[in-house]
Backbone and ligand atoms as CSV (ligand in chain L), in Angstrom:
chain,resi,resn,atom,element,x,y,z
A,1,MET,N,N,7.294,-52.553,-10.581
A,1,MET,CA,C,6.258,-53.000,-11.544
A,1,MET,C,C,5.144,-51.918,-11.298
A,2,ASN,N,N,4.676,-51.160,-12.359
A,2,ASN,CA,C,3.720,-50.064,-12.208
A,2,ASN,C,C,2.318,-50.655,-12.074
A,3,ASP,N,N,1.998,-51.583,-13.065
A,3,ASP,CA,C,0.763,-52.220,-13.284
A,3,ASP,C,C,0.050,-52.454,-11.783
A,4,THR,N,N,-1.048,-52.109,-11.437
A,4,THR,CA,C,-1.667,-52.283,-10.289
A,4,THR,C,C,-2.124,-53.772,-10.218
A,5,LYS,N,N,-2.518,-54.324,-11.185
A,5,LYS,CA,C,-2.907,-55.739,-11.141
A,5,LYS,C,C,-1.944,-56.742,-10.574
A,6,PRO,N,N,-0.742,-56.734,-11.069
A,6,PRO,CA,C,0.296,-57.463,-10.553
A,6,PRO,C,C,0.598,-57.304,-9.015
A,7,HIS,N,N,0.522,-55.903,-8.770
A,7,HIS,CA,C,0.784,-55.501,-7.355
A,7,HIS,C,C,-0.300,-56.127,-6.464
A,8,HIS,N,N,-1.558,-55.946,-6.956
A,8,HIS,CA,C,-2.832,-56.471,-5.972
A,8,HIS,C,C,-2.665,-57.988,-5.916
A,9,LEU,N,N,-2.113,-58.621,-7.000
A,9,LEU,CA,C,-1.996,-60.095,-6.872
A,9,LEU,C,C,-0.688,-60.472,-5.948
A,10,PHE,N,N,0.283,-59.717,-6.061
A,10,PHE,CA,C,1.377,-59.876,-5.097
A,10,PHE,C,C,0.976,-59.751,-3.711
A,11,GLU,N,N,0.235,-58.949,-3.398
A,11,GLU,CA,C,-0.283,-58.712,-2.059
A,11,GLU,C,C,-1.169,-59.790,-1.495
A,12,ALA,N,N,-1.923,-60.339,-2.333
A,12,ALA,CA,C,-2.840,-61.451,-2.180
A,12,ALA,C,C,-1.992,-62.716,-1.839
A,13,ALA,N,N,-0.965,-62.876,-2.674
A,13,ALA,CA,C,-0.247,-64.023,-2.644
A,13,ALA,C,C,0.562,-63.964,-1.404
A,14,ARG,N,N,1.028,-62.904,-1.022
A,14,ARG,CA,C,1.863,-62.699,0.181
A,14,ARG,C,C,1.051,-63.014,1.536
A,15,ASP,N,N,-0.335,-62.401,1.444
A,15,ASP,CA,C,-1.074,-62.701,2.467
A,15,ASP,C,C,-1.399,-64.120,2.689
A,16,ALA,N,N,-1.643,-64.743,1.563
A,16,ALA,CA,C,-1.844,-66.305,1.615
A,16,ALA,C,C,-0.748,-67.003,2.249
A,17,MET,N,N,0.486,-66.491,1.838
A,17,MET,CA,C,1.649,-67.372,2.455
A,17,MET,C,C,1.690,-67.249,3.993
A,18,GLY,N,N,1.041,-66.148,4.556
A,18,GLY,CA,C,0.847,-66.163,5.957
A,18,GLY,C,C,0.115,-67.167,6.367
A,19,LYS,N,N,-0.762,-67.725,5.751
A,19,LYS,CA,C,-1.564,-68.845,6.179
A,19,LYS,C,C,-1.143,-70.204,5.773
A,20,ALA,N,N,0.157,-70.227,5.293
A,20,ALA,CA,C,0.654,-71.632,4.959
A,20,ALA,C,C,0.707,-72.618,6.122
A,21,HIS,N,N,0.379,-73.785,5.981
A,21,HIS,CA,C,0.676,-74.863,6.906
A,21,HIS,C,C,1.815,-75.698,6.503
A,22,ALA,N,N,3.060,-75.269,6.952
A,22,ALA,CA,C,4.196,-75.743,6.416
A,22,ALA,C,C,5.207,-76.246,7.558
A,23,PRO,N,N,4.675,-76.921,8.544
A,23,PRO,CA,C,5.532,-77.174,9.829
A,23,PRO,C,C,6.736,-78.240,9.403
A,24,TYR,N,N,6.633,-79.000,8.254
A,24,TYR,CA,C,7.561,-80.108,8.042
A,24,TYR,C,C,8.779,-79.411,7.211
A,25,SER,N,N,8.472,-78.721,6.066
A,25,SER,CA,C,9.504,-78.083,5.244
A,25,SER,C,C,9.753,-76.731,5.868
A,26,ARG,N,N,9.117,-76.008,6.659
A,26,ARG,CA,C,9.155,-74.606,7.092
A,26,ARG,C,C,9.544,-73.835,5.774
A,27,PHE,N,N,8.668,-74.056,4.738
A,27,PHE,CA,C,8.903,-73.382,3.468
A,27,PHE,C,C,7.538,-72.754,3.113
A,28,PRO,N,N,7.141,-71.727,3.602
A,28,PRO,CA,C,5.680,-71.194,3.215
A,28,PRO,C,C,5.812,-70.488,1.728
A,29,VAL,N,N,4.831,-70.901,1.177
A,29,VAL,CA,C,4.457,-70.375,-0.253
A,29,VAL,C,C,3.102,-69.879,-0.423
A,30,GLY,N,N,2.879,-68.815,-1.118
A,30,GLY,CA,C,1.590,-68.255,-1.442
A,30,GLY,C,C,1.441,-67.982,-2.832
A,31,ALA,N,N,0.055,-68.183,-3.232
A,31,ALA,CA,C,-0.298,-68.048,-4.551
A,31,ALA,C,C,-1.629,-67.184,-4.739
A,32,ALA,N,N,-1.597,-66.496,-5.666
A,32,ALA,CA,C,-2.826,-65.722,-5.961
A,32,ALA,C,C,-3.270,-65.778,-7.533
A,33,ILE,N,N,-4.592,-65.968,-7.827
A,33,ILE,CA,C,-4.860,-66.235,-9.269
A,33,ILE,C,C,-5.927,-65.033,-9.394
A,34,LEU,N,N,-5.824,-64.228,-10.682
A,34,LEU,CA,C,-6.720,-63.495,-11.057
A,34,LEU,C,C,-7.593,-64.213,-12.143
A,35,ASP,N,N,-8.831,-64.343,-11.993
A,35,ASP,CA,C,-9.551,-65.107,-12.861
A,35,ASP,C,C,-10.120,-64.223,-14.077
A,36,SER,N,N,-10.704,-64.962,-15.081
A,36,SER,CA,C,-11.128,-64.235,-16.174
A,36,SER,C,C,-12.350,-63.183,-16.023
A,37,ASP,N,N,-12.912,-63.181,-14.799
A,37,ASP,CA,C,-14.061,-62.454,-14.189
A,37,ASP,C,C,-13.569,-61.239,-13.486
A,38,GLY,N,N,-12.203,-61.355,-13.210
A,38,GLY,CA,C,-11.627,-60.221,-12.380
A,38,GLY,C,C,-11.502,-60.473,-10.993
A,39,ARG,N,N,-11.774,-61.593,-10.622
A,39,ARG,CA,C,-11.779,-61.928,-9.249
A,39,ARG,C,C,-10.491,-62.708,-8.692
A,40,VAL,N,N,-10.039,-62.396,-7.527
A,40,VAL,CA,C,-8.801,-63.014,-6.939
A,40,VAL,C,C,-9.023,-64.051,-6.155
A,41,HIS,N,N,-8.413,-65.224,-6.303
A,41,HIS,CA,C,-8.424,-66.472,-5.415
A,41,HIS,C,C,-6.889,-66.860,-5.050
A,42,SER,N,N,-6.782,-67.007,-3.664
A,42,SER,CA,C,-5.379,-67.133,-3.278
A,42,SER,C,C,-5.222,-68.492,-2.410
A,43,GLY,N,N,-4.106,-68.925,-2.159
A,43,GLY,CA,C,-3.931,-70.296,-1.581
A,43,GLY,C,C,-2.426,-70.331,-1.085
A,44,ALA,N,N,-2.327,-71.153,-0.124
A,44,ALA,CA,C,-1.140,-71.461,0.600
A,44,ALA,C,C,-0.568,-73.070,0.501
A,45,ASN,N,N,0.475,-73.213,0.621
A,45,ASN,CA,C,0.749,-74.870,0.733
A,45,ASN,C,C,0.174,-75.328,2.107
A,46,ILE,N,N,-0.174,-76.519,1.972
A,46,ILE,CA,C,-0.773,-77.169,3.152
A,46,ILE,C,C,-0.046,-78.705,3.255
A,47,GLU,N,N,0.711,-78.814,4.284
A,47,GLU,CA,C,1.509,-80.069,4.497
A,47,GLU,C,C,0.830,-81.004,5.536
A,48,VAL,N,N,1.205,-82.228,5.249
A,48,VAL,CA,C,0.592,-83.450,6.190
A,48,VAL,C,C,1.945,-84.151,6.503
A,49,ILE,N,N,1.718,-84.705,7.780
A,49,ILE,CA,C,2.768,-85.530,8.322
A,49,ILE,C,C,3.316,-86.659,7.575
A,50,SER,N,N,2.335,-87.205,6.781
A,50,SER,CA,C,2.674,-88.133,5.695
A,50,SER,C,C,3.073,-87.285,4.543
A,51,PHE,N,N,4.278,-86.950,4.358
A,51,PHE,CA,C,4.733,-85.940,3.467
A,51,PHE,C,C,4.263,-85.858,2.256
A,52,PRO,N,N,4.133,-86.994,1.392
A,52,PRO,CA,C,3.628,-86.740,0.024
A,52,PRO,C,C,2.225,-86.311,-0.083
A,53,GLU,N,N,1.502,-86.391,1.122
A,53,GLU,CA,C,0.043,-86.058,0.964
A,53,GLU,C,C,-0.067,-84.540,0.942
A,54,GLY,N,N,0.757,-83.906,1.271
A,54,GLY,CA,C,0.684,-82.250,1.378
A,54,GLY,C,C,0.446,-81.725,-0.112
A,55,TRP,N,N,0.023,-80.453,-0.232
A,55,TRP,CA,C,-0.104,-79.885,-1.541
A,55,TRP,C,C,0.379,-78.484,-1.684
A,56,CYS,N,N,0.479,-78.019,-2.949
A,56,CYS,CA,C,1.289,-76.693,-3.025
A,56,CYS,C,C,0.246,-75.529,-3.058
A,57,ALA,N,N,0.873,-74.339,-2.681
A,57,ALA,CA,C,-0.170,-73.082,-2.599
A,57,ALA,C,C,-0.847,-72.768,-3.989
A,58,GLU,N,N,-0.258,-73.216,-5.316
A,58,GLU,CA,C,-0.879,-72.949,-6.551
A,58,GLU,C,C,-2.166,-73.823,-6.555
A,59,THR,N,N,-2.056,-74.929,-6.125
A,59,THR,CA,C,-2.973,-75.991,-6.072
A,59,THR,C,C,-4.242,-75.548,-5.112
A,60,THR,N,N,-4.017,-75.097,-3.999
A,60,THR,CA,C,-4.898,-74.372,-3.203
A,60,THR,C,C,-5.707,-73.382,-3.914
A,61,ALA,N,N,-4.900,-72.469,-4.656
A,61,ALA,CA,C,-5.496,-71.284,-5.120
A,61,ALA,C,C,-6.489,-71.752,-6.298
A,62,ILE,N,N,-5.951,-72.724,-7.121
A,62,ILE,CA,C,-6.838,-73.234,-8.241
A,62,ILE,C,C,-8.168,-73.920,-7.506
A,63,GLY,N,N,-8.082,-74.618,-6.477
A,63,GLY,CA,C,-9.281,-75.049,-5.947
A,63,GLY,C,C,-10.185,-73.977,-5.460
A,64,HIS,N,N,-9.631,-72.954,-4.822
A,64,HIS,CA,C,-10.612,-71.811,-4.615
A,64,HIS,C,C,-11.094,-71.131,-5.699
A,65,MET,N,N,-10.578,-71.108,-6.727
A,65,MET,CA,C,-10.919,-70.512,-8.134
A,65,MET,C,C,-12.195,-71.274,-8.595
A,66,ILE,N,N,-11.919,-72.600,-8.663
A,66,ILE,CA,C,-13.014,-73.419,-9.229
A,66,ILE,C,C,-14.201,-73.368,-8.163
A,67,MET,N,N,-13.997,-73.606,-7.007
A,67,MET,CA,C,-15.130,-73.474,-6.091
A,67,MET,C,C,-15.830,-72.198,-5.934
A,68,GLY,N,N,-15.127,-71.069,-6.181
A,68,GLY,CA,C,-15.629,-69.804,-6.332
A,68,GLY,C,C,-16.357,-69.373,-7.615
A,69,GLY,N,N,-16.394,-70.369,-8.385
A,69,GLY,CA,C,-17.045,-70.236,-9.674
A,69,GLY,C,C,-16.178,-69.573,-10.791
A,70,GLY,N,N,-14.989,-69.464,-10.543
A,70,GLY,CA,C,-14.096,-68.919,-11.650
A,70,GLY,C,C,-13.779,-69.971,-12.600
A,71,LYS,N,N,-13.472,-69.595,-13.884
A,71,LYS,CA,C,-13.432,-70.611,-15.038
A,71,LYS,C,C,-11.955,-70.551,-15.548
A,72,ARG,N,N,-11.460,-69.356,-15.876
A,72,ARG,CA,C,-10.017,-69.410,-16.470
A,72,ARG,C,C,-9.037,-68.610,-15.663
A,73,ILE,N,N,-7.855,-68.809,-15.813
A,73,ILE,CA,C,-6.764,-68.096,-14.970
A,73,ILE,C,C,-6.207,-66.934,-16.084
A,74,ALA,N,N,-6.332,-65.733,-15.607
A,74,ALA,CA,C,-5.816,-64.406,-16.377
A,74,ALA,C,C,-4.415,-64.211,-16.042
A,75,GLU,N,N,-4.125,-64.305,-14.747
A,75,GLU,CA,C,-2.784,-63.962,-14.244
A,75,GLU,C,C,-2.626,-64.675,-12.936
A,76,VAL,N,N,-1.383,-65.055,-12.583
A,76,VAL,CA,C,-1.100,-65.694,-11.263
A,76,VAL,C,C,0.269,-65.065,-10.679
A,77,ALA,N,N,0.334,-64.976,-9.360
A,77,ALA,CA,C,1.452,-64.474,-8.739
A,77,ALA,C,C,1.883,-65.528,-7.633
A,78,VAL,N,N,3.134,-65.863,-7.516
A,78,VAL,CA,C,3.722,-66.920,-6.528
A,78,VAL,C,C,4.779,-66.357,-5.781
A,79,ILE,N,N,4.746,-66.487,-4.366
A,79,ILE,CA,C,5.832,-66.127,-3.599
A,79,ILE,C,C,6.192,-67.069,-2.587
A,80,ALA,N,N,7.400,-67.126,-2.177
A,80,ALA,CA,C,8.036,-68.111,-1.181
A,80,ALA,C,C,8.806,-67.241,-0.239
A,81,GLU,N,N,8.574,-67.341,1.038
A,81,GLU,CA,C,9.341,-66.702,2.041
A,81,GLU,C,C,10.832,-66.760,1.855
A,82,LYS,N,N,11.388,-68.022,1.540
A,82,LYS,CA,C,12.766,-68.263,1.707
A,82,LYS,C,C,13.445,-68.285,0.329
A,83,LEU,N,N,12.764,-67.945,-0.754
A,83,LEU,CA,C,13.354,-67.843,-2.199
A,83,LEU,C,C,13.107,-66.407,-2.876
A,84,ASP,N,N,14.168,-65.967,-3.388
A,84,ASP,CA,C,13.914,-64.712,-4.186
A,84,ASP,C,C,12.977,-64.899,-5.356
A,85,LEU,N,N,12.804,-65.931,-5.835
A,85,LEU,CA,C,12.081,-66.274,-7.067
A,85,LEU,C,C,11.619,-67.704,-6.910
A,86,CYS,N,N,10.269,-67.962,-6.600
A,86,CYS,CA,C,9.740,-69.226,-6.543
A,86,CYS,C,C,8.956,-69.611,-7.930
A,87,SER,N,N,9.656,-70.513,-8.636
A,87,SER,CA,C,8.930,-70.690,-9.842
A,87,SER,C,C,8.127,-72.053,-9.514
A,88,PRO,N,N,6.896,-72.179,-9.952
A,88,PRO,CA,C,5.924,-73.245,-9.687
A,88,PRO,C,C,6.633,-74.685,-10.157
A,89,CYS,N,N,6.346,-75.566,-9.157
A,89,CYS,CA,C,6.622,-76.992,-9.488
A,89,CYS,C,C,6.114,-77.456,-10.698
A,90,GLY,N,N,6.613,-78.562,-10.999
A,90,GLY,CA,C,6.074,-79.361,-12.449
A,90,GLY,C,C,4.695,-79.583,-12.369
A,91,GLY,N,N,4.374,-80.184,-11.241
A,91,GLY,CA,C,2.777,-80.680,-11.190
A,91,GLY,C,C,1.846,-79.439,-11.147
A,92,CYS,N,N,2.327,-78.336,-10.687
A,92,CYS,CA,C,1.508,-77.088,-10.545
A,92,CYS,C,C,1.508,-76.425,-11.842
A,93,ARG,N,N,2.474,-76.521,-12.652
A,93,ARG,CA,C,2.711,-75.947,-13.927
A,93,ARG,C,C,1.597,-76.647,-14.795
A,94,GLN,N,N,1.409,-77.920,-14.660
A,94,GLN,CA,C,0.365,-78.769,-15.462
A,94,GLN,C,C,-0.977,-78.261,-15.025
A,95,ARG,N,N,-1.055,-78.138,-13.675
A,95,ARG,CA,C,-2.519,-77.819,-13.227
A,95,ARG,C,C,-2.805,-76.296,-13.603
A,96,LEU,N,N,-1.881,-75.375,-13.560
A,96,LEU,CA,C,-2.236,-73.967,-13.954
A,96,LEU,C,C,-2.377,-73.963,-15.396
A,97,ALA,N,N,-1.813,-74.868,-16.218
A,97,ALA,CA,C,-1.887,-74.833,-17.707
A,97,ALA,C,C,-3.360,-75.207,-17.895
A,98,GLU,N,N,-4.015,-76.223,-17.163
A,98,GLU,CA,C,-5.256,-76.588,-17.399
A,98,GLU,C,C,-6.350,-75.442,-17.687
A,99,PHE,N,N,-5.971,-74.479,-16.776
A,99,PHE,CA,C,-6.971,-73.252,-16.711
A,99,PHE,C,C,-6.492,-72.013,-17.295
A,100,SER,N,N,-5.280,-72.163,-18.152
A,100,SER,CA,C,-4.583,-70.867,-18.597
A,100,SER,C,C,-4.604,-70.895,-20.162
A,101,ASP,N,N,-4.233,-69.946,-20.695
A,101,ASP,CA,C,-3.927,-69.775,-22.072
A,101,ASP,C,C,-2.432,-69.711,-22.199
A,102,PRO,N,N,-1.741,-70.007,-23.489
A,102,PRO,CA,C,-0.408,-69.880,-23.587
A,102,PRO,C,C,0.378,-68.654,-23.159
A,103,GLY,N,N,-0.412,-67.503,-23.296
A,103,GLY,CA,C,0.027,-66.299,-22.824
A,103,GLY,C,C,-0.370,-65.713,-21.526
A,104,THR,N,N,-0.908,-66.589,-20.764
A,104,THR,CA,C,-1.341,-66.189,-19.358
A,104,THR,C,C,0.035,-65.857,-18.619
A,105,LEU,N,N,0.059,-64.807,-17.836
A,105,LEU,CA,C,1.174,-64.326,-17.195
A,105,LEU,C,C,1.324,-64.943,-15.729
A,106,ILE,N,N,2.533,-65.287,-15.427
A,106,ILE,CA,C,2.791,-65.988,-14.089
A,106,ILE,C,C,3.942,-64.909,-13.419
A,107,HIS,N,N,3.505,-64.295,-12.571
A,107,HIS,CA,C,4.276,-63.219,-11.775
A,107,HIS,C,C,5.155,-63.898,-10.657
A,108,LEU,N,N,6.188,-64.103,-10.724
A,108,LEU,CA,C,7.239,-64.599,-9.637
A,108,LEU,C,C,7.700,-63.504,-8.665
A,109,CYS,N,N,7.472,-63.549,-7.598
A,109,CYS,CA,C,7.543,-62.447,-6.597
A,109,CYS,C,C,8.651,-62.805,-5.592
A,110,ASP,N,N,9.159,-61.732,-4.965
A,110,ASP,CA,C,9.918,-61.798,-3.728
A,110,ASP,C,C,9.319,-60.883,-2.771
A,111,ALA,N,N,9.854,-60.529,-1.598
A,111,ALA,CA,C,9.357,-59.789,-0.498
A,111,ALA,C,C,8.799,-58.426,-1.052
A,112,GLU,N,N,9.456,-57.851,-1.959
A,112,GLU,CA,C,9.309,-56.605,-2.304
A,112,GLU,C,C,7.989,-56.394,-3.361
A,113,GLY,N,N,7.861,-57.433,-4.313
A,113,GLY,CA,C,6.909,-57.403,-5.213
A,113,GLY,C,C,7.242,-58.292,-6.371
A,114,VAL,N,N,6.739,-57.931,-7.599
A,114,VAL,CA,C,6.844,-58.876,-8.856
A,114,VAL,C,C,8.240,-58.689,-9.285
A,115,LYS,N,N,9.027,-59.739,-9.372
A,115,LYS,CA,C,10.387,-59.703,-9.655
A,115,LYS,C,C,10.708,-60.133,-11.048
A,116,LYS,N,N,9.828,-61.086,-11.505
A,116,LYS,CA,C,9.975,-61.505,-12.926
A,116,LYS,C,C,8.652,-62.159,-13.448
A,117,THR,N,N,8.297,-61.888,-14.533
A,117,THR,CA,C,6.981,-62.296,-15.204
A,117,THR,C,C,7.387,-63.187,-16.289
A,118,VAL,N,N,6.616,-64.204,-16.392
A,118,VAL,CA,C,6.849,-65.282,-17.550
A,118,VAL,C,C,5.406,-65.664,-18.008
A,119,ARG,N,N,5.465,-65.993,-19.219
A,119,ARG,CA,C,4.239,-66.582,-19.837
A,119,ARG,C,C,3.993,-68.252,-19.662
A,120,MET,N,N,2.809,-68.485,-19.742
A,120,MET,CA,C,2.537,-69.984,-19.312
A,120,MET,C,C,3.354,-70.945,-20.336
A,121,ASP,N,N,3.250,-70.551,-21.556
A,121,ASP,CA,C,4.126,-71.445,-22.494
A,121,ASP,C,C,5.609,-71.305,-22.309
A,122,GLU,N,N,6.077,-70.373,-21.598
A,122,GLU,CA,C,7.636,-70.416,-21.314
A,122,GLU,C,C,7.802,-71.287,-19.991
A,123,LEU,N,N,6.697,-71.305,-19.176
A,123,LEU,CA,C,6.780,-71.986,-17.857
A,123,LEU,C,C,6.756,-73.548,-18.209
A,124,LEU,N,N,5.882,-73.899,-19.146
A,124,LEU,CA,C,5.581,-75.168,-19.503
A,124,LEU,C,C,5.495,-75.460,-21.061
A,125,PRO,N,N,6.778,-75.345,-21.619
A,125,PRO,CA,C,6.823,-75.619,-23.106
A,125,PRO,C,C,6.438,-76.932,-23.301
A,126,LEU,N,N,5.940,-77.197,-24.677
A,126,LEU,CA,C,5.548,-78.571,-25.143
A,126,LEU,C,C,4.563,-79.142,-24.286
A,127,ALA,N,N,3.700,-78.441,-23.692
A,127,ALA,CA,C,2.893,-79.006,-22.570
A,127,ALA,C,C,1.975,-80.133,-23.253
A,128,PHE,N,N,1.601,-81.218,-22.363
A,128,PHE,CA,C,0.920,-82.368,-22.861
A,128,PHE,C,C,-0.537,-81.799,-23.192
A,129,GLN,N,N,-0.928,-82.108,-24.335
A,129,GLN,CA,C,-2.275,-81.634,-24.813
A,129,GLN,C,C,-2.738,-82.720,-25.758
A,130,THR,N,N,-3.996,-83.281,-25.592
A,130,THR,CA,C,-4.565,-84.120,-26.552
A,130,THR,C,C,-6.066,-83.914,-26.596
A,131,GLU,N,N,-6.689,-84.253,-27.804
A,131,GLU,CA,C,-8.257,-84.151,-27.898
A,131,GLU,C,C,-8.725,-85.661,-27.945
A,132,THR,N,N,-7.782,-86.485,-27.681
A,132,THR,CA,C,-8.260,-88.101,-27.876
A,132,THR,C,C,-8.601,-88.603,-26.589
A,133,ILE,N,N,-8.671,-87.760,-25.360
A,133,ILE,CA,C,-9.070,-88.340,-24.128
A,133,ILE,C,C,-10.469,-87.928,-23.855
A,134,GLY,N,N,-11.442,-88.791,-23.499
A,134,GLY,CA,C,-12.745,-88.318,-23.078
A,134,GLY,C,C,-13.709,-88.546,-24.224
L,1,THU,N1,N,5.517,-75.662,-2.800
L,1,THU,C1,C,4.512,-74.939,-3.440
L,1,THU,O1,O,3.621,-74.580,-2.674
L,1,THU,N2,N,4.608,-74.470,-4.654
L,1,THU,C2,C,5.507,-74.801,-5.481
L,1,THU,O2,O,5.433,-74.496,-6.648
L,1,THU,C3,C,6.745,-75.396,-4.878
L,1,THU,C4,C,6.838,-76.144,-3.647
L,1,THU,C5,C,5.505,-76.245,-1.367
L,1,THU,C6,C,5.316,-77.650,-1.353
L,1,THU,C7,C,5.945,-77.924,0.060
L,1,THU,O3,O,4.992,-77.646,1.077
L,1,THU,C8,C,7.013,-76.842,0.194
L,1,THU,O4,O,6.743,-75.742,-0.823
L,1,THU,C9,C,8.475,-77.289,0.189
L,1,THU,O5,O,8.536,-78.068,-1.226
């Protein structure tokens, strides 16, 4: 991948993965978000001994984006140490979609860099959307 932005995001996701707290699954994951203002927010998965209470790397990164004043997701990179290609889980797809556009790019990485890039609407087709709530 020649584009510098995905490369930059890959490195941020890989660095974040190094901070994973995953003693139960031993499956570290890292994610990095480029927000619509050009800033990068990263996150790792954080597990809890009461297993369902842990959460994913993408969720940590979204929390950092929102608390850092970011509004929209421009691009995302995700990496898992033990997978060639870590595709975000179902819950994280919905969370990413909340702050993304249909064309937002999600870069799935391996140890070398970006391996595959997909659009948000490919990752979550027929996403739940309604204007009747709230
Ligand atoms: N995990 C993520 O961080 N992101 C995903 O999209 C898939 C799964 C984490 C959750 C858990 O800590 C570990 O990977 C094993 O499922």
